[in-house]
N, C-alpha and C positions, 0 to 999 in steps of 0.2 A: 322231501322235508329234510332229509339227512343233509343234502347239499345246503339248503338254506340254512340250517342249524350250524353246519361247520362254517358257512360264509359269515354268519352273524358273529361267530366266535373269532374269526379273523378280523373282522371289522372293529369289534369291541377292544381287542388286543392292540390293533393299529391305532386306534383312538386314543389308548392309554399311552403308547409310544409317542403320539403327538403332544399328549399333555405333559409327558417327562421333557420332551424337547422344549416345551414352552417354559416349563420351570426353570431350566438352566439358561435359555436363551433371555429370559426377563428377570433373572436374579438382579441384574444391574439397576433395574428400576428402582427397586427399594434401597439397595445397599452400596452402589457405587459411591455416592458422595460420602457416606459414613465411613466407607473404607479409605477413600482418597485423603479426607481430613484427619484420619487416626482416630476417630472417635470410637471405633471396635475394631479389633483384630479381624482379618479377612475370615477365618475359619468360625469365629464366633459369630460374625455378621450373618453368613449364610445359613448357620444352624438356627439362629433366632428367626431368620426370615421364612425358613421351612416350616418350623412349628406355627408361625401366624397364618402361613398360607393355607395349611391344613384346617386351622380354625375357620379361616375366613371362607372356605368352601361351604361351610354349613350355615351361611348367614342368609342367603337369599337364593331363590331360583328364577327371578325375572329375566336375566339375560339368557338362561337356558331355554326358557320359553320362547324368547325372540328368535333363537337359532332353530329350534326344533319345529316350530311352527309358524315362522315369519318370513324368512328369506326366500325359502323355495316352497312351491307346492308339494304337499305330501301325496297327493293322489297320483297314483301311477308311478311313484319314483321307486327305483329298483335299489336294493342293498349294495349292489357293485358301485353305484354312482357314490355312495359314501366312502367307500374303500378307495376310490380314484381320487376324491377330493382330499382324503387324508394323504395320499402319496404327494401330491402337489404341495401340501402344507408343510409336511416333514422335510422334503427336499430343499424348498427355499429356506426354511428355519436353519437347517444344517450350512446351507451355502453362505447365508449372512453371517451365521456364527463364526465360520472360518475366516471370513474377512473383518470379523469385529465391528459390524455395523448393527446397532440396535434398531432393526426393522420390526415390524409389526407382526407378531404371531397370529393376532386376531385376524388381520387382514389376509395373511397367508391362508388361514383356515377358510375365510369367506371367499377369496379368490378361487381356491380350489373347488369349493362347493359350487360356486357360479359356473366355472368352466366345465365341470363334469356334467352338472344338470343340463346346461345348454347343449352339450354333446348328446346327451342321452335323450331329451325330449324338446329340445328347442327352447327359444327365448320366452315362450309363453309359461315355462315352468318357474320363472323367476318373478318374485313380486317386487316390481321396480319401486314402488312407493316406500316399501320398508327398507329396501337397500339404500336408498337416498336419505330418508329421515333418521334412520337408526344406525346407518353404517358410514356413509360419505360425509354428511354434515358433521357428525360428531368427529370425524377424523379431521376436518378442518378446524373446529371449533376449539377441541380440547387442547391441543397443544398453544395455540393463540390464548385461550383463556388462563391456563396454567403458566404460561410464560410471563403474561402481563402481571398475573398476581404474585409470581415470583420476584419479578422486578420490583414492584411497587413495595413488597414486604422488604425485600433487601434494602432499598433506599430508605424506608422508615426504621430499620433496624439500626443502619449506621448513623442516621440523623440522631436517633435517641442516645446513643453512646458517643456522640462526636466529642462531648467535653470530659469523657473519662480519660484521665492521664496517669493516674497513680497506678504503679505496676502491680500492686496486690489487686487492686480493683479490675485491671486488665485480665489478671490471670483468672480471677473469680469469675468474671464474665465469660471468659472462654470456656471454662469448665461447665457453666450454665447453658451455654449454647451447645456443648457437645452432648450433654445429659438431653436437651430438647431434640437435638439432632437424632439421638438412639430412639427417643420417643416416636418422633415422627417417622423414622424409618419403620418403626414396627407397625404404625398406621398404614403406611404404603403397602407393606407386606400382607396386612389383613385385608386391604383394599385389592391387592392383587389376587389373593385367593377367592375372594367374592366376586370378582370380575372373571378372570381368565379360567379358573377352574370349572365355571359354568358352561363355558363354551364346550369343553370336552363333554360334560354332562349333556348338554343340548344335541351334540352330534350323535352320542351313543343312544339318546332317547329317539331321535330321528331314525337311527338304523333299526331300532326295535320296533318303530311304528312301521317302517317299510317292510320288515320281516313279518308283521302281523302278530308280534308279541304283545305290543301295547295299542291301545286305541288311539287315533290321532288327538292332539290336543292334551295328551297325559303329562303330568309332571314327572320329573325323573325319579326312578324308584330309589330307595335309601341305598342299596348296593352300588348304584351308580354314583351317587354323591359321595360315598366313601372311598371307592376306588379312584375317582378323579382327583379327590383331595389328597389322597396318599401319594398318586402318580407325580402331581405337580410339586408337592412337598419334597420327594426324593430328587427330582431334577433340580430344584433351588438348592437343596443341599450340596448337590454336585459342584453348582458354581459355575456359571458362563464367565470365565476369567477374562476371556479376550473382549467381551462386551463391556464388562465391568471396567476394565482398563480405559476403553474408549469413553465411556460415560463419566467416569471419575477424574480422568486426567486429559483425555483426547480432546473434548469440547472446550473446556476452560479450566482455570486453577480456581479451585474453590475454598474458602475459609469457612469455619464452623458455622458462623451466621448465615452465609449464603446456603450452606447445605441445609440448615434448619428451615429456612425460607422455601426452598425448592421443594423439599420433600412435604412440608406441610400443605403447600399450594396444590401440589400433585395429588395428595391423599384426599384432599377435599373434593377435587374435580371427579376423581375416579369413583368415591363412595356415593357421590350425588348421583352420576350418571347410572351406576350399578342399579340403584334403588328405582330409577325410572325406567330401566330396561334397556338403555342405550348401551349397545355393545362397542364401546370405543377402545380405542388402543392404549393401554397402560403404558407402553413404550414411548408412543407420541407424547402422551401427557408429562411424562417424567423427562423426556428430552427436552420438551418446550420449557419446563419449569428450570432446568438446569441451566439453559441458555439465558433464559430471563433473569436468573440469579446473577450470571455472569455480567450481563448487561447492567445490572442494579448497582454494582460496586464502582466506585470511582476508580480508574485505572484498571478495572477487569478487562480481560481479552477473551473474546469469543472466536475460536479457531475456525473461520468460515469456510477453509477448505475441507475440513471434516464435516462441518455441518452440511455443506453441500453435497458430499457423498451420501450423507444420511438421508438427505431430502430426495436424492436421486432413487435411493433403495425404498423409500416410502412411496414413491410414485410408481415403481415397478412392481411392488409386491402383489397387488391385486391382479394385474395382467399376467404376471410372470406364472404365479401360482395357478392362476387360470388356465393358462396354455398347457402346463404339465398335467393339470387335472383333467383337462380335455382330452390329452393324449392317452393319459392312463385309461380314461373311460372308453376310448376307442378300442383300447386291448381288451378291457373286460368284457366288452360287448360281443367278443367273438367267442365266448364260452371259457369252460374251465381251463383251457390251454393259455388262454388270454390273461386270465387272473393269475396263474401260476408265473407268467413271464412279468407281469406287473410287479408281483411280489419280489421276485428275484432282481429286477431293476431297482427296486427301492431299497433291498438289503445291500446290493453291489454298489449302488450310488453312495449310500450311507457310509459304508466301509471306506470307499475311495476318499470321502471327504474326512474322515477321520484320520486315515494314513496322511494326509497333505497337512492336518493340523499338528502332526507330531514332528514336523520338520523344525517348527518353531513354537515349541510349547509355551503356554502361558498358564500360570497358577498361582496359588496363594503367596508363593514365596517371591514372584516378580510382578505381581499385578499392578503395583504402583510405579514400576520402572517405565521411564518415558525415553523412546529411542531419538526422536527427532529434536529439532530446535524449536523454540517457542515461535509461534506465528505472530508476525507483527500486529498492531491494532490497524483494523480496516476502517473504513469511512464510517460504517454504522456504528461500531463500537466507540470510536472517537467522538462522534456527534453526540451519542447518548451520555458518554462520560463527562461531556463538557458541561452538562446541566446537573451534575450529580451534587449532593451536599459536601461541603468542605470535609477534609480528613480530620482525624482526631487532633484536637489542639487548637481549633478555631480558625478563622481566616486570617487572623493578625500573625499566628505562628506560622502559617503557610507563607504568606507574603514575606516574613523576614527570612524564611529558608530559601526562598527563591529569587528575591532582589536583593543583592548586596548593598550595603551601606556606602554612600560616596566616601571615596579616600580623601583624606584631608589635603588641602591644596597647598604647594609649597610656598614658602615666604617669598613675597614679590619684594625684590630690592628697591623698586620704584616707588612702593606704597609707604607712607609715613607711618611710623609706629603708633600703635594705638595708645591713648593716653586715659588714665583711670581718674 
């Protein structure tokens, strides 16, 4: 029993470490566009996001129940499997943070859990129907829905304001959009706490069930909800500046109306899915919304090279975290020495990634700096921009600025003078 109690404590602490990495890995979801457009100062933005993440953790437990009693079969599941799953999720989170890619912390957790469970008890331990309906399908649908909504909202926003030409009105409109962007960023932070903090609640609850502390199907205890909320809030306040730079400047250049449209669309998708128990990726929803907002503005450029790297990371997250989780479970099955070796590998790998990040540090002082040149418009961006509403000033003003008036013809000596 002492070994089980110690192992449960290790798993709970490791789960809270994952929750912490989830916080700073996903800060960009809520605050990248707000920081990039200058609506809030970087440190103010992450502090606001941290508080709302903590509040959001108390709003629902539907996603936690999906994880603790839906993805894997609880019967016969060993506590070591949870530890191995968390190892895979944490290392993938840190690796993608190092390279500045907004991959899904949620899918890293799911991948690690699936890989460890399969290594422990075979494929029969996985509820395939739940994985498809509440993980894979939302993973495909969420960024598409959020992106489409953000693109349409951006187009509508610029169409409504296309006739605003007065300088004072333009300044007033810009201030209004910045205020709206702050409000929508707060909504995304609240949604992130509601959705992502629950995943750690679910994994801790699952560990307590496997250890015999809770009955199968139990809701997360209050202390689990509080600790998960605090851990993700602390991680959020730390700020994942590398990923904030990618989301705010690397995918597209956003103006305040686009930031407002992107964040409002993403928050709506995330909150709706949380109350339905769909454990979707907040990262994918927000990334899709940012790209949709970029495509929605005439002349906006989506940097498809960055987007392609992000898509690849999305596709690799489940299998990569699953392989690491399976390898960690193979070690933990060997007994106490295997668990010790796994813990050492986790700490050593995390420290090595942190050392690598110090070579080119990114923090709140340089988060909006961009090193590379702007990517030219691609085929998709050009095609969508071609059907956007005209810019401010109306079509007549646009034509006058792009088509020069014909130059007066020189006098023709052969032509007779005009008579009046």
